[in-house]
C-alpha atoms as an extended CHARMM CRD file, in Angstrom:
* protein
*
       120  EXT
         1         1  MET       CA             78.8970000000       -2.4990000000      253.1040000000  PROA      1               0.0000000000
         2         2  LYS       CA             81.6400000000       -1.9740000000      250.6090000000  PROA      2               0.0000000000
         3         3  PHE       CA             81.4170000000       -1.0930000000      246.4090000000  PROA      3               0.0000000000
         4         4  GLU       CA             84.1260000000       -1.4170000000      244.4760000000  PROA      4               0.0000000000
         5         5  GLN       CA             82.7450000000       -0.1500000000      241.2220000000  PROA      5               0.0000000000
         6         6  LEU       CA             79.6780000000        1.3570000000      239.6340000000  PROA      6               0.0000000000
         7         7  VAL       CA             78.4930000000        0.1180000000      236.2180000000  PROA      7               0.0000000000
         8         8  PRO       CA             76.0100000000        1.9770000000      234.0280000000  PROA      8               0.0000000000
         9         9  SER       CA             73.8330000000        1.0760000000      231.2710000000  PROA      9               0.0000000000
        10        10  VAL       CA             73.5080000000        2.7510000000      228.4740000000  PROA      10              0.0000000000
        11        11  PHE       CA             71.0600000000        2.2380000000      225.8760000000  PROA      11              0.0000000000
        12        12  TYR       CA             71.4050000000        2.8190000000      221.9210000000  PROA      12              0.0000000000
        13        13  ALA       CA             68.8380000000        2.4720000000      219.0770000000  PROA      13              0.0000000000
        14        14  ASN       CA             71.9330000000        1.3390000000      216.8080000000  PROA      14              0.0000000000
        15        15  ILE       CA             74.6010000000       -0.1020000000      219.1570000000  PROA      15              0.0000000000
        16        16  LYS       CA             77.1850000000        0.6760000000      216.5660000000  PROA      16              0.0000000000
        17        17  ASP       CA             76.5300000000        4.2970000000      217.0770000000  PROA      17              0.0000000000
        18        18  SER       CA             78.1860000000        3.9100000000      220.5220000000  PROA      18              0.0000000000
        19        19  ILE       CA             82.0240000000        2.9310000000      218.9090000000  PROA      19              0.0000000000
        20        20  PRO       CA             83.3720000000        6.3220000000      217.8090000000  PROA      20              0.0000000000
        21        21  LEU       CA             82.5070000000        7.7400000000      221.2750000000  PROA      21              0.0000000000
        22        22  PHE       CA             83.5050000000        5.0260000000      223.9500000000  PROA      22              0.0000000000
        23        23  ILE       CA             86.1330000000        2.9440000000      221.6110000000  PROA      23              0.0000000000
        24        24  HSD       CA             87.6620000000        5.4190000000      219.2910000000  PROA      24              0.0000000000
        25        25  CYS       CA             87.8030000000        8.6740000000      221.4310000000  PROA      25              0.0000000000
        26        26  LEU       CA             87.7720000000        7.2530000000      224.7260000000  PROA      26              0.0000000000
        27        27  GLU       CA             89.6100000000        3.8800000000      224.4040000000  PROA      27              0.0000000000
        28        28  PHE       CA             87.4130000000        1.7000000000      226.1490000000  PROA      28              0.0000000000
        29        29  THR       CA             88.3690000000       -1.9280000000      225.3770000000  PROA      29              0.0000000000
        30        30  ILE       CA             85.4080000000       -4.2460000000      224.7110000000  PROA      30              0.0000000000
        31        31  THR       CA             85.5440000000       -7.1930000000      226.9780000000  PROA      31              0.0000000000
        32        32  HSD       CA             82.4740000000       -9.2280000000      226.0250000000  PROA      32              0.0000000000
        33        33  LYS       CA             80.1680000000       -8.7080000000      223.0750000000  PROA      33              0.0000000000
        34        34  GLU       CA             76.8620000000      -10.2230000000      221.9040000000  PROA      34              0.0000000000
        35        35  PHE       CA             75.9890000000       -8.1560000000      218.4030000000  PROA      35              0.0000000000
        36        36  ASP       CA             74.1410000000      -11.3170000000      217.2730000000  PROA      36              0.0000000000
        37        37  SER       CA             71.7910000000      -11.8390000000      219.4460000000  PROA      37              0.0000000000
        38        38  GLU       CA             68.6010000000      -10.9260000000      219.9810000000  PROA      38              0.0000000000
        39        39  SER       CA             69.2100000000       -8.1170000000      222.2700000000  PROA      39              0.0000000000
        40        40  PRO       CA             72.5720000000       -7.1750000000      221.2310000000  PROA      40              0.0000000000
        41        41  TYR       CA             74.7330000000       -5.8880000000      223.8830000000  PROA      41              0.0000000000
        42        42  TYR       CA             78.7790000000       -5.3930000000      224.7580000000  PROA      42              0.0000000000
        43        43  VAL       CA             80.5910000000       -4.8370000000      228.1340000000  PROA      43              0.0000000000
        44        44  ILE       CA             83.6700000000       -2.3190000000      227.8270000000  PROA      44              0.0000000000
        45        45  GLU       CA             86.4220000000       -1.4300000000      230.2410000000  PROA      45              0.0000000000
        46        46  LYS       CA             89.1250000000        0.7930000000      230.9340000000  PROA      46              0.0000000000
        47        47  ASN       CA             91.0190000000        1.4270000000      234.3110000000  PROA      47              0.0000000000
        48        48  GLY       CA             88.7710000000       -0.1130000000      236.4110000000  PROA      48              0.0000000000
        49        49  LEU       CA             85.8550000000        1.3390000000      234.9250000000  PROA      49              0.0000000000
        50        50  GLY       CA             82.8680000000       -0.8110000000      233.3680000000  PROA      50              0.0000000000
        51        51  ILE       CA             79.9940000000        0.1010000000      231.2730000000  PROA      51              0.0000000000
        52        52  LEU       CA             77.1750000000       -1.8550000000      229.4440000000  PROA      52              0.0000000000
        53        53  ILE       CA             76.0280000000       -0.7180000000      226.0620000000  PROA      53              0.0000000000
        54        54  PHE       CA             72.7830000000       -2.2400000000      225.0380000000  PROA      54              0.0000000000
        55        55  GLN       CA             70.8890000000       -1.7660000000      221.7220000000  PROA      55              0.0000000000
        56        56  ASN       CA             67.3320000000       -1.0870000000      222.8290000000  PROA      56              0.0000000000
        57        57  LYS       CA             65.3600000000        1.7360000000      220.5550000000  PROA      57              0.0000000000
        58        58  GLU       CA             62.6580000000        1.8630000000      222.5920000000  PROA      58              0.0000000000
        59        59  LEU       CA             64.6870000000        2.6280000000      226.1950000000  PROA      59              0.0000000000
        60        60  SER       CA             67.1130000000        4.5190000000      224.1240000000  PROA      60              0.0000000000
        61        61  GLN       CA             64.4430000000        7.2030000000      223.6710000000  PROA      61              0.0000000000
        62        62  LYS       CA             63.6590000000        7.3360000000      227.3600000000  PROA      62              0.0000000000
        63        63  GLU       CA             67.0750000000        7.6670000000      228.4790000000  PROA      63              0.0000000000
        64        64  LYS       CA             69.7760000000       10.1390000000      227.8500000000  PROA      64              0.0000000000
        65        65  PRO       CA             72.2910000000        9.5180000000      230.1710000000  PROA      65              0.0000000000
        66        66  LEU       CA             74.7210000000       12.3140000000      231.6650000000  PROA      66              0.0000000000
        67        67  LEU       CA             78.1020000000       10.2650000000      232.9640000000  PROA      67              0.0000000000
        68        68  ARG       CA             81.1530000000       11.7600000000      234.8580000000  PROA      68              0.0000000000
        69        69  LEU       CA             84.7260000000       10.6010000000      234.1100000000  PROA      69              0.0000000000
        70        70  VAL       CA             86.9520000000       11.8910000000      236.5950000000  PROA      70              0.0000000000
        71        71  THR       CA             90.6680000000       12.3020000000      235.7350000000  PROA      71              0.0000000000
        72        72  LYS       CA             93.7460000000       13.6270000000      237.2310000000  PROA      72              0.0000000000
        73        73  ASP       CA             94.9600000000       15.2500000000      234.2210000000  PROA      73              0.0000000000
        74        74  ILE       CA             92.2740000000       16.7620000000      232.3810000000  PROA      74              0.0000000000
        75        75  LYS       CA             94.4330000000       18.8170000000      230.2100000000  PROA      75              0.0000000000
        76        76  GLU       CA             95.9850000000       15.4440000000      228.7630000000  PROA      76              0.0000000000
        77        77  VAL       CA             92.5330000000       14.1170000000      228.2110000000  PROA      77              0.0000000000
        78        78  TYR       CA             91.2870000000       17.2460000000      226.3870000000  PROA      78              0.0000000000
        79        79  LYS       CA             94.2630000000       17.6570000000      224.3400000000  PROA      79              0.0000000000
        80        80  LYS       CA             94.0330000000       14.2260000000      223.1460000000  PROA      80              0.0000000000
        81        81  VAL       CA             90.1020000000       14.0900000000      222.6950000000  PROA      81              0.0000000000
        82        82  SER       CA             90.3560000000       17.7010000000      221.2090000000  PROA      82              0.0000000000
        83        83  SER       CA             92.7520000000       16.5580000000      218.3770000000  PROA      83              0.0000000000
        84        84  THR       CA             91.3600000000       13.2750000000      217.6450000000  PROA      84              0.0000000000
        85        85  HSD       CA             87.5330000000       13.7510000000      218.0710000000  PROA      85              0.0000000000
        86        86  PRO       CA             86.8480000000       17.6290000000      218.0480000000  PROA      86              0.0000000000
        87        87  GLU       CA             83.4900000000       16.6590000000      216.3040000000  PROA      87              0.0000000000
        88        88  LEU       CA             82.3680000000       14.8630000000      219.7860000000  PROA      88              0.0000000000
        89        89  LEU       CA             83.0700000000       18.0150000000      222.0840000000  PROA      89              0.0000000000
        90        90  HSD       CA             79.7780000000       19.4030000000      223.8140000000  PROA      90              0.0000000000
        91        91  PRO       CA             79.1350000000       22.9490000000      222.2810000000  PROA      91              0.0000000000
        92        92  ASN       CA             78.1920000000       24.1080000000      225.6790000000  PROA      92              0.0000000000
        93        93  LEU       CA             81.3150000000       22.9260000000      227.2850000000  PROA      93              0.0000000000
        94        94  ASN       CA             83.7610000000       22.1640000000      224.5630000000  PROA      94              0.0000000000
        95        95  LYS       CA             86.9780000000       23.9070000000      226.5680000000  PROA      95              0.0000000000
        96        96  ILE       CA             88.1840000000       23.1790000000      230.0460000000  PROA      96              0.0000000000
        97        97  THR       CA             86.4360000000       25.5230000000      232.3430000000  PROA      97              0.0000000000
        98        98  LEU       CA             86.7740000000       26.0040000000      235.9810000000  PROA      98              0.0000000000
        99        99  ARG       CA             83.4120000000       25.5590000000      237.6050000000  PROA      99              0.0000000000
       100       100  SER       CA             81.8790000000       27.5170000000      240.8100000000  PROA      100             0.0000000000
       101       101  TRP       CA             81.9400000000       24.1920000000      242.5350000000  PROA      101             0.0000000000
       102       102  GLY       CA             85.8200000000       23.8240000000      242.1000000000  PROA      102             0.0000000000
       103       103  ALA       CA             86.0690000000       21.2160000000      239.3960000000  PROA      103             0.0000000000
       104       104  LYS       CA             87.5450000000       21.5990000000      236.1870000000  PROA      104             0.0000000000
       105       105  GLU       CA             85.4250000000       20.2030000000      233.3040000000  PROA      105             0.0000000000
       106       106  PHE       CA             84.6750000000       19.5630000000      229.4270000000  PROA      106             0.0000000000
       107       107  ALA       CA             82.1960000000       17.6630000000      227.9760000000  PROA      107             0.0000000000
       108       108  LEU       CA             81.2640000000       15.0840000000      224.9820000000  PROA      108             0.0000000000
       109       109  MET       CA             78.2560000000       14.1000000000      223.4490000000  PROA      109             0.0000000000
       110       110  ASP       CA             76.8730000000       11.8740000000      220.8430000000  PROA      110             0.0000000000
       111       111  LEU       CA             73.4290000000       10.8200000000      219.9700000000  PROA      111             0.0000000000
       112       112  GLN       CA             72.4180000000        9.0210000000      223.0960000000  PROA      112             0.0000000000
       113       113  VAL       CA             74.9620000000       10.0590000000      225.9780000000  PROA      113             0.0000000000
       114       114  GLY       CA             76.7310000000       13.1340000000      227.5200000000  PROA      114             0.0000000000
       115       115  ILE       CA             79.9970000000       12.7410000000      229.2170000000  PROA      115             0.0000000000
       116       116  VAL       CA             81.7590000000       15.0580000000      231.2320000000  PROA      116             0.0000000000
       117       117  ILE       CA             85.3270000000       14.7420000000      231.9220000000  PROA      117             0.0000000000
       118       118  GLN       CA             86.1200000000       16.2380000000      235.4510000000  PROA      118             0.0000000000
       119       119  GLU       CA             89.1600000000       16.9560000000      237.5660000000  PROA      119             0.0000000000
       120       120  TRP       CA             88.9590000000       18.5240000000      241.2480000000  PROA      120             0.0000000000
């Protein structure tokens, strides 16, 4: 059995709150959207990665996901993110840090989701 992609679902009380982190900061592209439907959602993609973003107030209060994005150039990602969106850096991991398990990491967060950027 072979899988090629994991596509997580993230829930926001207001779907537009997801735009600064995923579209402006991380530069994902919206490949499908239904903002005006009864259950608003959109699909974002970048470099073969995909994420489904849903508007659902009830599930947004229950779900606080943590996603990891792995890169081969964490310095480049950090330089861009910290210069364009410093307000999204997680206060507990706001600089590239070598972790005890050998990965270099820094983290981002918004109202709904945490994202760890990681380089092995």
